[in-house]
ZAMARGU-4260 file (C-alpha; in steps of 0.2 Angstrom, whole numbers, plus 5000, padded with zeros to 4 digits):
<rodrens>
0) 5005/4951/5144 | 5013/4967/5147 | 5017/4972/5131 | 5025/4990/5138 | 5036/4981/5149
5) 5042/4969/5139 | 5046/4982/5124 | 5057/4991/5137 | 5067/4976/5142 | 5069/4972/5124
10) 5077/4991/5123 | 5088/4990/5138 | 5093/4973/5136 | 5100/4977/5116 | 5106/4995/5120
15) 5091/5002/5107 | 5088/5021/5111 | 5107/5031/5116 | 5101/5047/5125 | 5102/5060/5114
20) 5095/5051/5098 | 5080/5058/5089 | 5068/5041/5090 | 5056/5041/5071 | 5043/5025/5076
25) 5038/5021/5057 | 5017/5018/5058 | 5008/5011/5043 | 4988/5012/5053 | 4991/4993/5054
30) 4989/4984/5070 | 5009/4981/5075 | 5015/4997/5070 | 4999/5008/5081 | 5005/4996/5094
35) 5021/5001/5096 | 5020/5018/5097 | 5005/5019/5107 | 5019/5009/5120 | 5034/5023/5116
40) 5018/5035/5123 | 5015/5026/5139 | 5036/5024/5141 | 5036/5043/5140 | 5049/5043/5126
45) 5047/5057/5113 | 5045/5052/5096 | 5039/5057/5079 | 5028/5047/5067 | 5034/5043/5050
50) 5021/5040/5038 | 5023/5035/5020 | 5006/5033/5008 | 5012/5020/4994 | 4997/5026/4984
55) 4992/5008/4981 | 4976/5005/4988 | 4968/5021/4981 | 4958/5030/4994 | 4962/5017/5006
60) 4979/5022/5004 | 4974/5039/5008 | 4960/5035/5024 | 4977/5026/5031 | 4987/5043/5033
65) 4969/5050/5037 | 4969/5038/5052 | 4988/5039/5057 | 4987/5056/5059 | 4972/5053/5068
70) 4980/5047/5083 | 4987/5061/5090 | 5005/5060/5086 | 5019/5071/5079 | 5018/5064/5062
75) 5029/5069/5044 | 5020/5059/5031 | 5025/5057/5013 | 5013/5052/4997 | 5025/5041/4985
80) 5020/5032/4968 | 5026/5015/4971 | 5017/5007/4957 | 5025/5021/4947 | 5043/5018/4955
85) 5042/5001/4952 | 5041/5004/4933 | 5054/5016/4932 | 5065/5005/4943 | 5061/4990/4935
90) 5058/4983/4953 | 5042/4972/4959 | 5028/4980/4970 | 5037/4975/4985 | 5054/4979/4982
95) 5049/4995/4975 | 5039/4998/4992 | 5057/4994/5003 | 5066/5008/4992 | 5053/5020/4993
100) 5053/5018/5013 | 5073/5016/5016 | 5073/5034/5004 | 5058/5042/5015 | 5069/5036/5032
105) 5085/5043/5024 | 5075/5058/5025 | 5078/5058/5047 | 5095/5065/5046 | 5103/5057/5064
110) 5085/5050/5068 | 5085/5030/5074 | 5071/5024/5064 | 5058/5012/5076 | 5050/4997/5065
115) 5037/4987/5072 | 5042/4968/5065 | 5039/4954/5076 | 5042/4935/5078 | 5028/4930/5066
120) 5039/4939/5055 | 5053/4932/5058 | 5046/4914/5056 | 5039/4921/5039 | 5056/4927/5036
125) 5065/4912/5040 | 5055/4902/5028 | 5058/4915/5012 | 5076/4914/5014 | 5077/4895/5016
130) 5068/4894/5000 | 5080/4907/4991 | 5094/4899/5000 | 5101/4911/5012 | 5117/4906/5024
135) 5118/4907/5041 | 5121/4925/5044 | 5101/4926/5032 | 5092/4912/5041 | 5097/4921/5057
140) 5084/4932/5052 | 5081/4952/5056 | 5092/4958/5068 | 5088/4968/5083 | 5097/4983/5078
145) 5102/4987/5059 | 5112/4998/5050 | 5113/4999/5032 | 5121/5013/5026 | 5115/5030/5034
150) 5102/5021/5041 | 5099/5014/5059 | 5085/5003/5062 | 5078/4994/5076 | 5065/4982/5082
155) 5061/4982/5100 | 5045/4971/5097 | 5053/4954/5087 | 5051/4945/5105 | 5033/4945/5105
160) 5020/4937/5095 | 5006/4945/5086 | 4992/4938/5093 | 5000/4945/5109 | 4999/4962/5102
165) 4982/4961/5094 | 4975/4954/5114 | 4984/4970/5121 | 4977/4982/5109 | 4960/4976/5112
170) 4962/4979/5130 | 4966/4994/5130 | 4953/4998/5115 | 4965/5005/5103 | 4958/5004/5083
175) 4970/5000/5069 | 4969/4999/5050 | 4966/4981/5041 | 4977/4980/5025 | 4965/4971/5011
180) 4982/4966/5005 | 4990/4960/5017 | 4976/4945/5013 | 4982/4943/4993 | 4990/4927/4990
185) 4998/4935/4975 | 5012/4944/4989 | 5024/4927/4992 | 5025/4933/5012 | 5006/4933/5010
190) 5005/4916/5005 | 5019/4909/5017 | 5008/4917/5030 | 4991/4910/5027 | 4995/4893/5018
195) 5012/4887/5021 | 5016/4890/5038 | 5001/4882/5044 | 5001/4868/5031 | 5016/4863/5040
200) 5010/4867/5058 | 4996/4856/5055 | 5007/4840/5044 | 5024/4842/5052 | 5023/4851/5068
205) 5011/4862/5080 | 5028/4868/5087 | 5034/4874/5070 | 5034/4892/5075 | 5043/4891/5093
210) 5057/4879/5084 | 5061/4892/5071 | 5060/4904/5082 | 5072/4897/5095 | 5086/4888/5080
215) 5084/4907/5074 | 5090/4913/5090 | 5106/4900/5089 | 5110/4906/5072 | 5107/4924/5077
220) 5122/4919/5093 | 5133/4910/5084 | 5133/4923/5070 | 5137/4938/5082 | 5152/4926/5090
225) 5159/4926/5073 | 5157/4943/5067 | 5167/4947/5084 | 5182/4935/5081 | 5182/4942/5063
230) 5178/4960/5066 | 5197/4964/5065 | 5198/4960/5048 | 5196/4975/5037 | 5190/4964/5021
235) 5196/4946/5015 | 5214/4939/5018 | 5220/4928/5009 | 5225/4912/5019 | 5211/4911/5028
240) 5195/4899/5027 | 5182/4905/5012 | 5167/4904/5023 | 5178/4918/5037 | 5181/4928/5019
245) 5164/4929/5014 | 5156/4935/5030 | 5171/4949/5033 | 5165/4955/5012 | 5148/4955/5014
250) 5151/4965/5031 | 5161/4977/5022 | 5150/4978/5006 | 5136/4980/5020 | 5146/4996/5029
255) 5148/5003/5014 | 5127/5002/5009 | 5126/4987/4998 | 5110/4982/5002 | 5110/4964/4992
260) 5124/4954/4991 | 5122/4940/4983 | 5131/4921/4985 | 5138/4921/4968 | 5146/4940/4967
265) 5155/4938/4985 | 5161/4921/4978 | 5166/4931/4962 | 5176/4945/4972 | 5184/4935/4986
270) 5191/4927/4970 | 5198/4942/4964 | 5205/4947/4980 | 5215/4932/4982 | 5223/4932/4964
275) 5229/4945/4968 | 5234/4952/4949 | 5231/4967/4942 | 5216/4979/4942 | 5198/4971/4940
280) 5182/4980/4942 | 5165/4971/4949 | 5148/4981/4945 | 5135/4976/4960 | 5123/4984/4950
285) 5120/4999/4941 | 5125/5015/4954 | 5138/5003/4965 | 5157/4992/4961 | 5172/4986/4968
290) 5188/4988/4961 | 5199/4975/4966 | 5218/4982/4963 | 5232/4968/4966 | 5222/4962/4980
295) 5215/4976/4989 | 5198/4984/4989 | 5190/5001/4985 | 5171/5006/4986 | 5164/5017/4974
300) 5147/5024/4974 | 5149/5026/4953 | 5159/5032/4942 | 5170/5045/4940 | 5162/5063/4938
305) 5165/5071/4921 | 5167/5090/4917 | 5148/5099/4917 | 5144/5104/4898 | 5139/5121/4895
310) 5119/5128/4894 | 5107/5140/4887 | 5097/5147/4896 | 5081/5158/4886 | 5066/5165/4895
315) 5051/5175/4890 | 5034/5181/4898 | 5018/5174/4892 | 5003/5166/4903 | 5000/5147/4907
320) 5012/5135/4906 | 5024/5124/4898 | 5026/5106/4903 | 5042/5101/4906 | 5041/5083/4896
325) 5046/5073/4909 | 5055/5058/4897 | 5071/5060/4911 | 5082/5068/4922 | 5094/5080/4912
330) 5086/5073/4893 | 5087/5092/4881 | 5082/5103/4877 | 5069/5105/4889 | 5055/5118/4892
335) 5044/5123/4909 | 5033/5141/4916 | 5035/5147/4931 | 5022/5159/4941 | 5029/5176/4937
340) 5024/5187/4953 | 5035/5172/4961 | 5048/5177/4951 | 5045/5194/4952 | 5059/5198/4940
345) 5072/5191/4950 | 5085/5182/4937 | 5084/5162/4931 | 5101/5153/4931 | 5106/5138/4925
350) 5121/5127/4935 | 5128/5109/4938 | 5122/5098/4953 | 5128/5101/4967 | 5130/5089/4985
355) 5115/5097/4998 | 5101/5104/4983 | 5085/5100/4986 | 5068/5104/4976 | 5052/5104/4983
360) 5045/5095/4969 | 5027/5099/4961 | 5013/5085/4962 | 5025/5079/4980 | 5025/5081/4998
365) 5040/5090/5008 | 5058/5092/5000 | 5067/5079/4992 | 5088/5078/4990 | 5093/5082/4971
370) 5105/5068/4975 | 5092/5055/4979 | 5081/5059/4962 | 5099/5056/4952 | 5098/5039/4961
375) 5081/5033/4957 | 5083/5039/4942 | 5098/5030/4940 | 5112/5043/4935 | 5128/5037/4936
380) 5139/5048/4947 | 5149/5051/4931 | 5134/5058/4922 | 5128/5068/4936 | 5139/5083/4931
385) 5130/5083/4913 | 5113/5086/4924 | 5108/5106/4923 | 5100/5112/4939 | 5088/5126/4935
390) 5087/5142/4952 | 5081/5156/4956 | 5086/5168/4969 | 5097/5154/4977 | 5081/5140/4977
395) 5079/5126/4964 | 5066/5129/4954 | 5066/5115/4943 | 5077/5099/4938 | 5072/5098/4919
400) 5066/5081/4914 | 5060/5078/4932 | 5048/5093/4939 | 5048/5107/4944 | 5047/5116/4962
405) 5029/5116/4970 | 5029/5134/4976 | 5034/5143/4961 | 5020/5133/4951 | 5008/5143/4937
410) 4991/5145/4946 | 4981/5144/4932 | 4982/5145/4912 | 4976/5161/4913 | 4989/5169/4926
415) 5005/5178/4918 | 5022/5167/4916 | 5038/5168/4916 | 5041/5150/4902 | 5058/5145/4902
420) 5070/5134/4890 | 5086/5125/4892 | 5097/5118/4881 | 5115/5111/4878 | 5127/5121/4871
</rodrens>
């Protein structure tokens, strides 16, 4: 098959690549994403590869990153300890990896992120969502284009089968990496892929995949029509059918960056809206909530900000380093050390967090927005004004309780350093 031409047709049919918008291709090193990158190269479309090293398979994860870099495309890579993230956030490994990827994609401001999901992924998604009790919107599967908050994701390979992708790679002599964890059936999706789907095809219907894909096409088309029909309704309205209000509310929540909105949550919010009495707060998760005021909705990313406290900063000269306790952002008192040569006598000050602040965390690649770190650490908006930020020469060099900045680290245990202590007054 002509995979490149198939991808071009999908892009054109669904308007996936508006002119002037930068393109980022998420490449894990596996067959699907490698094929997508090579296809874009064959189409003479400029792009940057984004690779996230999840650090789940030790040396194999590092080898994946090295392989992706060796493909020769402009590449931005980032390393995240997904197991640690899962432990901190109380998430499964799969959900923590998803969160890490979305956070990473968010660093490419204004870009379209191309993902390599294909038709077989759609079938698996259908069965998973069916088992979890999804409605018609969920059973319609992944969209060719999706917006999650500020993220814009596209999937140009949804019409392609995995066997065709592999055949195209072999025909063109392209290599790819094989992730051994894809065979681990402790992951539910792997169990669906390797055991449940083959069993259903064998015992129920050999044409099951094609039938599921056709059903998903029907559901997506019907959902698109219903969304268009209800597009003029900005939020739930008393008197509309419950099914219509569910759809309106779900769209409104997703437009505000809510990734998961369960059936029960949607139902409770609609009940509060249609009652139209008083003011009620419905908390969606640790950092997002809906305020219902006499039948009108207001979305809040977190809670109202509080006044910043006062901090004291003490510095002294020495050698080596005093490590940050790392018990959590803003937990004081906290100590850290910085390269005296880098500081070079400049003032070190402490202040409150500001939107737009960034840091290059020690032990990590690249820079991160402090806002993203505070979200990751589940610091509500109400508490963010109470988080101290330490800076030198206009650069954030330490987020107490989290990490210091990579470029300000003391080079050795014997090197001159500036020891800093921050405590609340």
